[in-house]
C-alpha positions in Angstrom: 150.5 44.6 -70.3 147.2 42.8 -70.5 145.9 40.0 -72.8 144.0 42.7 -74.7 147.2 44.4 -75.7 148.2 43.7 -79.3 151.7 43.0 -78.3 150.8 40.6 -75.5 152.4 37.1 -75.9 151.2 34.3 -73.6 154.5 32.5 -72.9 153.0 30.2 -70.2 150.5 29.0 -72.7 153.3 28.4 -75.2 155.1 26.2 -72.7 151.8 24.4 -71.8 151.3 23.5 -75.5 154.8 22.2 -75.8 154.4 20.1 -72.7 151.0 18.7 -73.9 152.5 17.7 -77.3 155.5 16.2 -75.5 153.2 14.1 -73.3 151.3 12.9 -76.3 154.5 11.8 -78.0 155.9 10.4 -74.7 158.9 12.8 -74.9 160.6 13.4 -71.6 163.1 16.2 -72.5 162.9 19.2 -74.8 166.3 20.5 -75.8 166.3 23.8 -77.7 169.5 25.1 -79.2 168.4 27.7 -81.8 168.4 31.3 -80.8 164.9 31.7 -82.0 163.8 28.7 -79.9 165.2 30.4 -76.8 163.4 33.6 -77.3 160.2 31.8 -78.3 160.1 29.8 -75.1 161.8 32.0 -72.6 160.7 35.5 -73.5 164.3 36.5 -73.4 166.9 37.7 -75.9 170.1 35.6 -75.9 172.8 37.1 -78.2 175.0 34.0 -77.7 174.7 30.3 -78.3 172.9 28.5 -75.5 170.5 25.7 -74.7 167.1 25.4 -73.0 166.2 22.1 -71.4 
């Protein structure tokens, strides 16, 4: 899949944006617990409760 593909999602760019905002706010740790947060940051489907750090 290329960046020109209409279904392409740039997950590394998403993480970079999160990290940049965390640096501005001086936040050291991001703890995601919602299923949508997991799929949005990890590019993975998790059908069970979990956390991303």
